[in-house]
N, C-alpha and C positions, 0 to 999 in steps of 0.2 A: 759300682766302683769300689766297694768294700768299705766305704765311709758311712758313719752313722749320720742320720738326718733327723732333725727335730721338726715335726709338723705342728702347725697351729691347731689348737683344739677346735673341733667342729662345735657349732652352737649347741647342738643337742647333747653334747657330752660335757658341757661346762657345769661344774658343781657350784653350789652357793659359796663355798669357802675359797673359790678361785682356782681350785685344782681341776684337772681334766680326768674324767672317769676312765677314759681309754688308757691313760698313763698310770693309773693306780694299779696296784698289784692284783686286786680282786675285781677290777673293772666295774667299780661302783662308787657312788658318792656316799656321804654320811647318812646317818639315821634321819628319816624325814625328808631327804633330798632324793627324789625319784630320778633314776636314770632310765629313760624310755627308749625302746626299740631294740632290734637285734642288729648287732654290728659284726662285720666280718673283715678279716685282714686280707688284703689283695694278695694274689699269687706271688708277686715279687716281694711281698712283706714290707712295702714302703708306707702304706697308709691303710686306715680303716674306712670301710664303706658301710653306710646305713642300708641294710637290705630289706627290712620290713618294720612296720609299726603295728601296734595293737589296735583293736576296734576303737573307734572314736577319735582316731588320730589320722592326719594326712602326712604322708611322707614327702618331705621337701628336700631337694638336693640340687636345685639349679638356681640360676640368678634371677629367674622370673618367679621364684618362690613356688614352684610346682615340682613335679618329678619328671617333666617332659622337656625341659629346656636345656640350656648349656650347663653342664655339670660344674658345681662349685663345692670344693672340699669343706670349706669353712661354714657354708650355709646349712649343711646337713642337719636336720632335726625332725622330730615328729611333732607336728603342730596339732594341739588339741582342738577339736571342733567344739563350738559353744553349745552347751546343753540348752534345750528348748528352742534355740534359734537356728541350729544347723543340723545337718546329717551328712553321713558319708557312707557309701556302699562298699567300696574297696579301698582300704587305707593305703595300699602300696601303689595304686595307680590313679586314684581319683583325688579331687580336691573337696574340701568342706563346702557343702551347698546350703544356701539359705532355705529354711523350712517354708514350704508353701502354706498359705493361711488355711488351707483345708486339711492340713495334717498336724499332728502333735509329734514333735521330734525330741530325741533324747541325746543328740550329739553323736550317735553311732548309726548303724544300719537299721535300727528298730524304730518304726514309725507307726502311728495309729491314726486312722481317719477321724476327723472331728465329728462327722456324721457317717452313717453306714454308707459305704461306697467302695468301689474297687479301683485300684491303682496298679500300674505296672512300671518296671524299670526299663528305661531306654538309655543306653550308655551309662552315664554317671548320675542320672536324675530320675526322680519319681514323676510319673505323669498320670493324671486323672483319666479313667476310662469311662465310668458311668456312676450314677448315684441311685440311691434307693427311691422307692415310690414317693412322689410329692416334691422331690428335689430335681433341679436341672443343673447339668455341669456348666460352670462359669470358668473358663480358662484364661480370661483376661488377655493382656498383651505380653505376659511374661510368665514363665513356669512357676514363679513364686506366688502368683495371684490366683492359682487354681483353687477352686472350692466348689461346694454344692450349695445352691441357693434355693429357697422355696419359691414356688410360682406365685405370681401376683394375683390381684383381683380379677376374676373372670377367666383364670387360666389354671391348668392342671398338668401334671406330668406323671406318667406311669413309670414303673421301674425300668431303667435302661434307656429311657428316651433322651434325646440330645437337645431338645428345646421344648418349651411349654406350649401347649395347645389350648385353643379356645374351648371353654366348656360347651358341650353339645346342647342342641335344642332341648327344651324341657328341664334344664338345670340352671344353676347359678352358683357363684362363689363370691362371697362378700369380704374376703380378707386375704392378705398375703400370708400363706400358710402352706403346710404340706398336706392339708386335708383334700379329699376328693371333692368334686362338684356336688352340690346338694340338689336333690330332685325337687321340682316345684311341688307344693303340697296339693292335696286333693282339691278338686273343684277349681283348679287353675291350669294354665298352660303357658308355654313360652315358645313362640315360633322362631326365636333368634338364637344365635350362638353367642358365647362370651357374656352371658348374663352376670351382672355385677352385684345384684342384691335381690332381696325378696320382691321388690317392686317390678323386677323383670318378668315375674310370673303374672299374667293377666287373669283376672277373675272371670269365671264363666258367666254367661248371662243369668240374670235373676231367675231362679227356679231351676237352673240346670246343674247337674252334678257330673263328676267323672268317676270312672271305675279305677281307683288307685291313684298313684302319684307319678310325676315325671312326664307329663304329656306335653307335646309340642304343637298340637293343632287344636283349633276350636272344635273340630269335628269330634273330639273326645268328650266334649260337654254335651250331655244328653238331657233333654227336657223330660220332666216326669210324665208318667202315663196319663196324668190328669190335665195336661196341657199339650200344645202342639208347637212345633218349631216354625219360625218365620225368618227367612233371609231376604231382606229388602234391598240388598246391594250396599247398604251402609252399616248395618249391624244385624246380629242374630239375636232373636228374642224368643222367649217362651210365652206364648199367648194363652189366655184362658180359653177353654173349650166352648164353642157355641152350644147353646142349649140343645139344639137338634142333633148334636154329634156326641152327646154324653151317653155312654152305654149303661146298662143296668147295674154294673158294678162300680160306676163312677168314672171309669176310664174314658179317655177321649178317642174317638174313632180315628182322629187324625194324628194320634201320637206316633212317635218314631218306632216304638215297640208295640206290636199288636197285642193289646191286653183285653180286648172286648170278648166276652164269652160268646162263642158261636156267631160273632159279628151281628149281635142283636141291634 
């Protein structure tokens, strides 16, 4: 209509001294008073619009304090995301998001996992994909609760697993940690899964030994060549060799391993 019009200064253009940066000749505020964002005059020349914000800021231009609602000229500003507490992926379309407890955030799009793990962006948020060996993904009931947790007693998790598994037979794990399951020591065995401590490994019968560690069956316990094995339905024992079954080298003719020379 050919008449001049005075517009109220948008929030993001207000200077500390009460002036409006968009009305100043150089479109800036005084020293130490930062004027954030890129502003552009509309085609009809009647008002300025905030068109973009730098990294670490969220563009706000609507009454719901986002960039997606009903436009408001006076609300326009670049909202800074809180360092360590928030992140933002796209300043011009996204809102500042709370940092998941499994990430270290810097207020912008740069994040670091608390423990070695992989994450992916879905929409405007980071989501946990998988964790390194010894950790299991814990996604909680909200994206901010996502993290990697060590497996508990008797449980382990290999890289990429989605839940902890019971330690296999012949092993145990006695603490909540990222460590793998520990093999039962020599001369012991564990027939059960999810062993929780050293006592989960049963001792071989007196006089019997195993070849190595991590055994799951009593069959791995072998009586010496000077004794013989007896299974009476209740227990397995290594019994002394009867005098008449002792070979010339001292071995027992009834031993599990044939050690008698020429079966004398």
